[in-house]
N, C-alpha and C positions, 0 to 999 in steps of 0.2 A: 113681423113674422106671426103666423097664426098660432093659436093655442095648441093645436094638434102638433104643429112642427116643434114647438117648445117641448112638449111632452116626449116626442120621439127623440129629440136631442138629449134630454136629461136621461132617458132610459139607456141610450147608447153610451153616454159618459159613465153611467153607473156600471154597466156591463164591462166596459173597458177597464175601469178601476179594479173590479173584481178579478178580471183576468190577470192584471198585472200583479195582484197580491199573491197569486198562486193558490193551489189547491192543497188542503191539508192531507198528509199521508199518515195513515194509522201506524202507530208503533205497537208491534205485536208483543214484544217483551223487552225488558231492559235489565241491566245489572252492571255493577262496578267491575272494572278489569284491572286486577292487581298485579299483572305479570310484566309490566314494562320496567326496564332497568332505569336507574337514576343517572348512570354514567356509562360512557363508551370507553373502549380500550384506548390507551394513550400510546401504545406501541411498547415493545419489549426489546431492550438491547439495541435500539435504533438511534438513540441520541448520540451526537458527536462528542458532547461534553456534558458533565453534570450542570444542573440549573441551580443557580443561587439567586434568592429573591430577598428584597427588602420591601416590606408591605407596611404602608403608613396610612392607609385609608380603606374604607369599605369597598370603594370602587376598585382599588388595586387588588384587594382580596378576591372580589368577584371575578376579576379578569384572570387571576391565577388559579382559582379553585372552583369557580362557578357561583351562581347567584345564591345557592343554598349554603355557601361556606360560612356566612355570618352565623349560622346555626351550628353546622357540623364541626367547624374548626374551633369555635368557642367551646363546644361541648367536649371535644377531644382534649382541649387545654384545661378542662374543668373550670370554665368560667361561664357565668350567665351571659355575658356579652363582652366584647372587646372595645375599650374606649380608646380610639386612635388619637384622641387629643392628648392622651397621656402615655400611650404605649404603642409599640410596633412589633411586627413579626419578622424574624429572620428565619429563612428556610433553605434547606439544601435537598435537592432531589437528584438521584442518580439513576438515569434510564439508559446507561451505557453498557451495563453488564449483561452478558449472555446468561441464559438459564442453564444450569448444570444438573444432571441427574445425580442422585445420591444412592449410596448402597442400601439394599433392602427394597428397592423398587418404589420409593416414594416419589412424589411429583418433583420435577426439576425446579430449581430455585437459583436466584442470584446468591453468590457465596458471601457477600458482604452487605451489612447494613451501613448506614451513615450516622455520624454523631458530631454535633457541634460541641467541641470539648472545652473551648474557652473563648471569652469575649473580652477584648480590651477597649477601653474608652480613653482617648487622649484628647482632653479638652483644649490643650494648648495648640495641638495640630488640627483640631476640629475633625478628628478621624476616629472611627470605630472599626476594629478588626475582629472578624469572627473566624476562628480557627476550627477547621473541621477535618475529618478523616473517615476512611472506611474502617469498619470494625467487623470482626467475624460475626456471622449471623447467630443470634441467640437461640437456644432451644425453644424458648417461649414465643419466638417471633413468627413461626410458621414459614410458609412459602413467601419469598420476596420476589417481586417483579420490578418495581420501581421504588426502592426504599427512599423514604423522605422523612426528615426530621425538621420540626419547626420549634422555635423557642420564642416566648413572649418576653420582651424586655421593655424597660422604660424608654420612652420616645427620645430619639436623638436625630436632630435635623442636619447634622454634618455628613461628611462622606463616610460610607460604609464599604469596607473591603472584605473579601473572603479569601482566606489563605488556606490552601489545601496542604495537609500534613501527610507523611507516609502512613500506610495502613498500620493499624495497631499491632498486628502480629509480625511486623518486621523488626529486626534488631535495632535497638536504640530509639524506638518510637516513643518511649515514655518521656524522653527529654523534650521539653517544649521551649519555644523561644522566650526570651526575657519579656516580662510584662511591660507594655508601653502605656504609661498613664496608670489607670486604675482598672482592676478586673471587675467586670459586670456580672452579677449573678442573675440568671434568668428567673423571671417570675413564675414561669411554667414552661413545660416542654411536652411534646407529643410526637408519636411515631406512626407513620402510615406505610404498611408493607407494599402497597400498590400505588403510592404517590397520590397526586391530585389529578385524576383523569378528567377529561372534558365531560360536561353534563350532556345527557341524552337530549336531543331536540324534541319539540312537540311533534306528535304523530297523528296522522289521519289515515284510515285504511278501510277497505271493503273486502269481504270474502263472498264471492258469488258461487263458488263451487268447492267440492271437496279437494280438488287438485290445488286450490289456492290456500289450503289450510297450512301448508308448509312452504318453505323457500324453494322455488323452482330450480335453483342452482344446486340443490342437494343431489349427490350421486351415491346410490347405494342399491343393494338388491331390493326388488319390489316388496318383498315381505317386510323389510325394515322400514321402507317408506310408508307402507300401509299402516304399520304400527304407529309411526309418528303422526300420520293424519288422524288416526283414531284417538290418540292422546290429545291432539289439539282440538278436535271436535268435542271431546268430553269436557275440556275446560270451558268452551263456549256454552255447552249445554248447562253446565253447572252455574256459570255466571248469569245466564239468562233465566235460569230456573224453569226450563222447559223439558219435556220428556225426550224430544229429539229435534233435529233441524233437517228439513227437507230442502236441499239446495236446488232441487228442480223447481221449487215454488218460492223459496225464501232466500234471503241473504243477510249477512251480518255487517253492520257498519260500526266503526269505532272511532273515537276521537279522544285525544289526551290534552291535558292542560300544560304539559311540560313539567319540569322539575319545580316543585312548590313546597312550602312548609307543610309538614305532616298535618293532616286534618282537613286540608282543602279538598273540595269534591267537585268533580265534573258532572254536569247534567246535560243531556240532550233535551233542550226545551221543547222543540217541535221540529217536524220535517215537512217541507212543502215541495210540491211539484209545480213547475211552470205551466203556463196555459197550453204550450205546445206539447207538453209531456216528454220533453227531451232532457230535462235537467231536474235533479233533486237538490234542494238546499237543506243542509243540516244546521240548524241553529243551536248553539251550545253555550252554556254558562259555566263560569268557575265560581264556586261558592266558598267563602272564607271559612276557617274552622270556627267552632263555637268559642265565644269570648272567654268562657270559664275553663277552656282547655288550651293553654298556650302550646305552640309547636315545640316538640322535643326532638325533632329531626326533620328529614326531608322525605318526600315521596314523589312518585310520578303518577298522579291520579288520572284515571280514564274511565270512560263508560262505553259499553257496547249496547246496541239496540238491534232487534230483529225486525226486518221489514219484508214486505212482499218483493219478489224479484223485480229488478229494474235494470234495463240494459244501457240506459243513458248515462250522461255525465253526473257526477256527484260533487257538489261544492260544500264548503264549510264556512260558517260565519259565526263569529263570537258575538254574543250579546253582553253588553256591559251593564 
């Protein structure tokens, strides 16, 4: 092959590689998006029966209450961490109660909380029994939707049973069954008025017009919808630190990292357009919190960026 042919082949290969790599797209503005929820609704009054759980590992806790529960549940129990080699959690959640309105026009609520009133450990029978019941809602408990109580006890690897007792406001409710074996004193206990709802999933979104600023399923008079659009736009303007957003020329792209320990941060590292100009790829990263600031809770970190309008497909790719 001649020298000229080799040069032509090398130049062709270089141009093909450049085309495959994509064209950088300028990010006009960026900012954190702090408005995403950490949890979704678990349903109210929809369960057929209360849920009783025995949790003996981090994996079981994550399955019951989400990946952030190792932080939030430990914090609610006033513990730095839960050592499942030595301890376990017993929990009762009641999602069967309808919400009832109260006098004075307050928000509707379930009428009863739940409480684990006694725990018996029978080593001879290799059985632990947790007695629980509904108790009238306390004045300090606020609105209840899916009342849940969890107790932390020393680990027991035998069978655990849950025995439901009559509600505390019924006649004769103070009388408890005889203790079987030894009574177990909880190490800690905590109450959740809304139970352990599922964690919100990671989110990717794009807003190309003012109409897309609100859920298209919303039905209301146009002045109400216009007000909601204006409020949503104002949040994006504030997050992006720009005077205004012109949706005839610009669009907003957002990406979240899902529920994470508080302090983690999402960054859109770069945006690229393919050679054909039909697809944008948003490359994003999840940054850990500073080492000198341990997580004290959970959050749903996200970032929004302002780009020039693009009508094609948008893809998202996480960079590790």
